[in-house]
C-alpha positions as CSV (number, residue, x, y, z in Angstrom):
1,M,-25.8,-50.8,-1.9
2,I,-29.2,-51.6,-0.3
3,R,-31.8,-53.2,-2.6
4,N,-35.4,-54.3,-2.0
5,K,-35.2,-53.5,1.7
6,T,-37.1,-51.0,3.7
7,L,-34.8,-48.6,5.5
8,P,-35.3,-48.3,9.3
9,P,-37.4,-45.2,10.2
10,L,-34.5,-43.5,12.1
11,L,-32.2,-43.9,9.1
12,R,-34.9,-42.6,6.7
13,L,-35.3,-39.5,9.0
14,C,-31.5,-38.9,9.0
15,L,-31.3,-39.1,5.3
16,L,-34.3,-36.7,4.9
17,L,-32.7,-34.2,7.2
18,A,-29.4,-34.4,5.3
19,V,-31.1,-33.7,2.0
20,V,-32.9,-30.7,3.5
21,L,-29.7,-29.2,5.0
22,L,-27.9,-29.7,1.8
23,S,-30.6,-27.9,-0.1
24,L,-30.6,-25.0,2.3
25,R,-26.9,-24.6,2.2
26,S,-26.9,-24.7,-1.6
27,A,-29.5,-22.0,-1.8
28,Q,-27.6,-19.8,0.6
29,A,-24.4,-20.2,-1.4
30,G,-26.3,-19.5,-4.7
31,L,-25.6,-23.0,-6.1
32,D,-27.9,-24.5,-8.7
33,F,-27.1,-28.1,-9.3
34,G,-29.0,-27.9,-12.5
35,V,-26.5,-25.5,-14.0
36,L,-23.2,-26.5,-12.4
37,K,-20.6,-27.2,-15.1
38,A,-17.1,-28.6,-15.2
39,V,-14.4,-25.9,-15.1
40,P,-12.8,-25.7,-18.6
41,A,-9.1,-26.1,-19.2
42,M,-7.4,-22.7,-18.9
43,V,-4.1,-20.8,-18.6
44,T,-4.0,-19.4,-15.0
45,G,-0.8,-17.2,-15.4
46,I,2.5,-16.5,-17.1
47,Y,5.6,-16.6,-15.0
48,L,9.3,-15.9,-15.5
49,E,11.8,-18.7,-14.9
50,D,14.9,-16.5,-14.5
51,K,14.1,-13.6,-12.2
52,E,17.0,-11.5,-13.6
53,S,16.2,-11.9,-17.3
54,V,13.9,-8.9,-17.7
55,P,14.1,-6.5,-19.3
56,I,15.5,-8.8,-22.0
57,M,18.7,-7.3,-23.0
58,F,20.1,-7.6,-26.6
59,G,21.9,-10.9,-26.9
60,D,20.1,-12.4,-24.0
61,S,17.0,-14.5,-23.7
62,A,14.1,-15.1,-21.2
63,T,12.1,-18.3,-20.5
64,L,8.4,-18.0,-19.6
65,T,6.2,-20.7,-18.2
66,A,2.4,-20.8,-18.5
67,R,0.6,-22.5,-15.6
68,T,-2.5,-24.4,-16.7
69,Y,-5.5,-26.0,-15.1
70,P,-5.5,-29.0,-15.3
71,E,-1.7,-29.2,-15.3
72,G,0.2,-30.3,-18.3
73,Q,-2.1,-28.8,-21.0
74,Q,-0.6,-27.8,-24.4
75,V,-0.2,-24.1,-24.6
76,E,-0.2,-22.0,-27.7
77,W,2.0,-18.8,-27.7
78,A,1.5,-15.5,-29.6
79,I,4.2,-12.9,-29.1
80,T,4.1,-9.6,-30.9
81,P,5.6,-6.1,-30.6
82,D,3.3,-3.7,-28.8
83,D,1.9,-0.8,-30.8
84,G,4.8,1.6,-31.7
85,S,7.4,-0.7,-30.2
86,E,10.7,-1.2,-32.0
87,A,11.3,-4.5,-30.3
88,R,11.7,-7.5,-32.7
89,I,12.0,-11.0,-31.3
90,S,12.0,-14.7,-32.2
91,F,10.7,-17.3,-29.9
92,V,10.8,-21.1,-29.5
93,A,8.2,-23.1,-27.6
94,Q,9.6,-25.8,-25.3
95,G,7.5,-28.7,-24.0
96,N,3.9,-28.1,-23.3
97,N,4.0,-24.8,-21.5
98,Q,7.3,-22.9,-21.9
99,V,8.7,-20.4,-24.4
100,V,12.1,-18.9,-24.9
101,I,12.2,-15.3,-26.2
102,L,15.2,-13.8,-28.0
103,P,15.6,-10.3,-29.4
104,T,16.7,-10.4,-33.1
105,D,19.7,-8.5,-34.5
106,Q,17.4,-5.9,-35.9
107,S,15.6,-5.3,-32.6
108,G,15.2,-1.9,-31.0
109,S,13.9,-1.2,-27.5
110,G,10.2,-1.5,-26.6
111,W,7.4,-3.6,-25.1
112,I,6.3,-7.0,-26.5
113,R,3.0,-8.6,-25.8
114,V,3.1,-12.3,-24.7
115,E,-0.1,-14.2,-24.9
116,A,-0.7,-17.8,-23.8
117,S,-3.8,-19.8,-24.5
118,I,-5.3,-23.3,-24.6
119,T,-7.6,-24.3,-27.5
120,G,-11.1,-23.4,-26.5
121,G,-10.1,-21.4,-23.5
122,E,-9.5,-17.8,-22.7
123,S,-6.0,-16.4,-23.2
124,V,-3.7,-14.7,-20.6
125,A,-1.4,-11.9,-21.6
126,A,1.6,-10.1,-20.1
127,K,4.1,-7.5,-21.4
128,V,7.8,-7.7,-21.3
129,Y,10.3,-5.0,-22.1
130,V,13.2,-5.6,-24.6
131,G,16.3,-3.5,-24.5
132,C,17.2,-0.5,-22.4
133,Q,14.3,1.0,-20.6
134,I,14.3,4.8,-20.4
135,C,14.2,5.8,-16.7
136,T,14.8,8.9,-14.7
137,G,17.3,8.0,-12.0
138,D,16.1,4.7,-10.5
139,S,12.5,5.2,-11.6
140,C,12.3,1.9,-13.4
141,N,12.4,0.2,-10.0
142,V,10.4,2.7,-7.9
143,V,6.9,1.6,-6.9
144,G,4.3,4.1,-8.2
145,S,6.6,5.8,-10.7
146,G,5.4,6.0,-14.3
147,T,5.7,7.3,-17.8
148,V,3.3,9.2,-19.9
149,N,3.9,9.1,-23.7
150,I,2.4,10.4,-26.9
151,G,1.3,8.5,-30.0
152,S,-2.0,7.8,-28.4
153,I,-3.0,7.5,-24.8
154,D,0.1,5.6,-23.5
155,I,0.6,5.5,-19.7
156,S,2.5,2.9,-17.7
157,I,2.8,2.9,-13.9
158,N,5.4,0.8,-12.1
159,L,4.5,-1.7,-9.4
160,G,8.0,-1.8,-8.0
161,Q,10.0,-5.0,-7.2
162,A,8.9,-8.5,-6.5
163,E,10.9,-11.6,-5.4
164,E,14.7,-11.7,-6.0
165,G,14.6,-8.1,-7.4
166,M,12.6,-8.9,-10.5
167,P,10.0,-6.3,-11.6
168,A,6.6,-6.7,-10.0
169,G,5.0,-5.5,-13.2
170,D,3.1,-2.5,-14.5
171,L,-0.3,-1.0,-14.9
172,F,-1.1,0.2,-18.4
173,V,-3.6,2.6,-19.8
174,R,-3.7,2.6,-23.6
175,A,-6.3,4.0,-26.1
176,D,-6.2,5.1,-29.7
177,K,-9.0,7.6,-29.3
178,P,-10.8,9.1,-26.3
179,S,-14.0,7.4,-25.1
180,P,-16.2,7.5,-22.0
181,E,-14.5,4.2,-20.8
182,L,-11.1,6.0,-20.8
183,F,-12.1,7.9,-17.7
184,T,-13.0,4.8,-15.7
185,P,-10.9,1.8,-14.4
186,A,-12.3,-0.3,-17.2
187,T,-9.3,0.5,-19.4
188,I,-6.6,-0.4,-16.9
189,R,-4.6,-3.5,-17.7
190,L,-2.2,-5.4,-15.4
191,S,1.0,-7.0,-16.6
192,T,3.0,-9.1,-14.3
193,L,5.3,-12.2,-14.4
194,S,5.5,-12.6,-10.6
195,E,3.5,-15.1,-8.6
196,N,3.6,-12.7,-5.7
197,V,1.5,-10.0,-7.4
198,I,-2.2,-10.6,-6.7
199,P,-4.9,-8.8,-8.7
200,V,-8.4,-8.3,-7.3
201,Y,-11.3,-7.8,-9.7
202,L,-14.8,-6.6,-9.1
203,D,-17.3,-7.1,-11.9
204,D,-14.4,-7.9,-14.3
205,T,-12.7,-4.6,-13.6
206,L,-9.3,-4.4,-11.8
207,R,-9.8,-2.7,-8.5
208,Q,-6.9,-3.6,-6.3
209,V,-3.4,-5.1,-6.7
210,V,-1.4,-6.6,-3.8
211,T,2.4,-6.5,-4.5
212,P,5.4,-7.3,-2.3
213,E,6.0,-3.5,-1.9
214,A,2.6,-1.9,-1.9
215,F,-1.2,-2.2,-1.7
216,V,-2.7,-0.5,-4.8
217,V,-6.3,0.7,-4.8
218,I,-8.1,1.8,-8.0
219,E,-11.0,3.9,-6.9
220,P,-13.6,5.6,-9.1
221,D,-14.0,9.2,-8.0
222,T,-16.8,10.6,-10.3
223,A,-18.5,9.3,-13.4
224,S,-15.6,10.7,-15.4
225,S,-12.5,10.3,-13.1
226,Y,-10.7,7.8,-11.0
227,E,-7.6,7.5,-8.9
228,I,-4.8,4.8,-8.6
229,R,-3.6,5.0,-5.0
230,F,-0.4,3.4,-3.7
231,Y,-0.4,2.5,0.0
232,D,2.1,0.9,2.2
233,K,1.7,-2.9,2.3
234,S,0.7,-2.6,6.0
235,D,-2.4,-0.6,5.0
236,Q,-4.0,-3.7,3.5
237,G,-6.8,-4.7,5.8
238,E,-9.3,-7.6,6.0
239,L,-11.0,-9.2,3.0
240,Q,-14.6,-7.9,2.8
241,E,-17.7,-9.7,1.6
242,D,-17.6,-7.9,-1.8
243,G,-14.2,-9.5,-2.5
244,L,-12.1,-6.3,-1.9
245,Y,-9.6,-5.7,0.9
246,Q,-10.4,-3.1,3.4
247,L,-8.0,-0.2,4.1
248,T,-6.7,0.2,7.6
249,L,-7.7,3.2,9.7
250,F,-5.7,6.3,8.9
251,A,-4.2,4.8,5.7
252,D,-2.6,7.5,3.6
253,P,-1.4,6.9,0.0
254,F,2.2,7.8,-0.8
255,V,1.6,8.1,-4.5
256,V,-1.7,9.0,-6.3
257,W,-2.3,8.9,-10.1
258,R,-5.5,10.7,-11.1
259,L,-7.1,10.4,-14.6
260,E,-10.1,12.5,-15.5
261,N,-12.1,14.1,-18.3
262,P,-11.5,17.9,-18.1
263,S,-14.1,18.6,-20.8
264,P,-17.4,20.3,-19.8
265,D,-20.3,18.0,-18.9
266,G,-22.0,16.7,-22.0
267,A,-19.1,17.5,-24.4
268,A,-17.6,14.8,-26.5
269,P,-14.4,13.6,-24.8
270,T,-11.3,14.9,-26.6
271,D,-9.0,15.5,-23.6
272,L,-7.5,13.5,-20.8
273,L,-5.9,15.1,-17.7
274,V,-3.3,12.9,-15.9
275,Q,-2.0,14.0,-12.6
276,E,0.7,12.4,-10.4
277,Y,0.9,13.4,-6.7
278,R,4.0,12.3,-4.8
279,E,5.7,13.9,-1.7
280,G,3.6,17.0,-1.9
281,L,4.4,17.6,-5.6
282,E,2.1,17.5,-8.6
283,R,3.1,16.5,-12.1
284,R,0.5,17.3,-14.8
285,Y,0.0,15.8,-18.2
286,D,-2.6,17.0,-20.7
287,Y,-3.6,14.9,-23.7
288,R,-5.7,16.4,-26.5
289,Y,-7.0,14.6,-29.6
290,T,-8.1,16.4,-32.8
291,E,-10.2,14.0,-34.9
292,A,-10.1,16.1,-38.0
293,D,-6.5,15.4,-38.7
294,N,-5.9,12.4,-36.4
295,T,-3.5,14.4,-34.2
296,W,-2.5,13.8,-30.6
297,S,-0.8,16.4,-28.4
298,L,0.7,16.0,-25.0
299,T,1.6,18.9,-22.7
300,S,4.0,17.9,-19.9
301,G,6.5,19.4,-17.5
302,N,3.5,21.3,-16.0
303,G,3.1,23.2,-19.2
304,L,6.7,23.7,-20.2
305,R,6.7,21.1,-23.1
306,L,4.1,20.6,-25.9
307,E,4.5,17.5,-28.1
308,T,2.3,17.0,-31.1
309,R,2.2,13.8,-33.2
310,L,0.5,13.6,-36.6
311,E,0.1,10.3,-38.4
312,Y,-0.4,9.9,-42.2
313,R,0.5,7.9,-45.3
314,N,3.0,9.2,-47.8
315,G,2.9,8.7,-51.5
316,D,4.7,5.3,-51.2
317,G,2.1,4.0,-48.8
318,D,4.5,4.2,-45.8
319,R,3.1,5.2,-42.5
320,V,4.7,8.5,-41.2
321,E,4.7,9.7,-37.6
322,R,5.6,13.4,-37.5
323,T,6.5,14.8,-34.0
324,T,6.7,18.4,-33.2
325,V,8.1,19.7,-29.9
326,S,7.4,23.3,-28.7
327,G,8.2,25.3,-25.7
328,P,5.8,27.2,-23.4
329,D,6.1,30.2,-25.8
330,G,4.8,28.2,-28.7
331,N,8.1,28.3,-30.6
332,V,9.0,25.1,-32.3
333,A,12.1,23.4,-30.9
334,T,12.3,20.2,-33.0
335,V,10.5,18.4,-35.8
336,S,11.1,14.8,-36.6
337,E,9.6,12.0,-38.7
338,K,9.6,8.2,-38.5
339,L,8.8,6.2,-41.6
340,Y,7.3,2.7,-41.2
341,R,6.9,0.2,-44.0
342,E,4.9,-3.1,-44.0
343,F,6.9,-6.3,-44.7
344,P,5.6,-9.9,-44.8
345,W,7.0,-10.3,-41.2
346,G,5.5,-7.1,-39.9
347,E,6.0,-3.3,-39.8
348,E,9.6,-1.9,-39.7
349,V,11.1,1.6,-39.3
350,I,12.9,2.3,-42.6
351,A,14.0,5.9,-41.9
352,E,14.2,8.6,-39.2
353,I,14.3,12.2,-40.4
354,S,15.4,15.2,-38.3
355,D,14.2,18.6,-39.5
356,P,12.1,17.2,-42.4
357,D,11.2,20.6,-43.7
358,G,14.8,21.9,-43.7
359,D,18.1,19.9,-43.7
360,R,16.3,16.5,-43.8
361,L,19.0,14.6,-41.8
362,I,18.1,10.9,-42.5
363,T,19.2,8.0,-40.4
């Protein structure tokens, strides 16, 4: 340290130039040293230890690790069944940042939500399937394949495989009721346990996903529609100034999912049209919500199947889901009900009834 001494003129000039250059570069980078703050402790991701342990089959377990910044932070875990899921699990935290998940003897199949957080920091969440996942052929492992279910808006789109054959993850669109945000990418959520799946956000909205098998682009089309486009990995181009990757010339998606509001302009949103385009074929799904009786309907099979679900409380206070399936002629094919009851540990299915207005076959 120099004290009580006058700096040589040349050295003073060099120091002055250094300060000026630093100020200019800071201004160009948008830095303000008056507002720079330390990065808080946070969870940066949730990853699977055993690549072959998902879905978690009955009698098996899966170990998840939460990566933190700085390393070695104490992680808090919250693991719950997803809405409508019949999965039931127990879990045991190990060390600072690991958790072991085990299905209980009473568990059915379905998604669970795994959330990891640090006190005072934001949480990170992922979804894991428990039990036997319903697939058509090998659709569980086919990149770009998906399922569209009723109960509410319930759409999941597969991201294919990651390292060592483990699932790369899924894109989810879930909503209890229609809203203007439903027709924009704002409602898409990514769930992955792979370190090789890279999300790209723009203004806090998921816009691209880079996976080992595909380059996924989420592109707004109009104010009330957007598309999820699956490209070959080789179609991923250079990183642009806005933080998004460019598409290569002549890139052509091999799967496109389109979500849009089919209602007239200015009308309150009650419907959602979902279309899947693959290999020149279109699959169409039409959601409709009736607010008066809290009823959802889903037309699938390009109009061949109409499924309607009504939810209400019976005289005992149990939640009842009543599902009616009809054909294209409007004739009812099946009617079924599920009864859910609240217990101190959560909601459980207590009965399933086939033909509730007739033979009432209860299981």
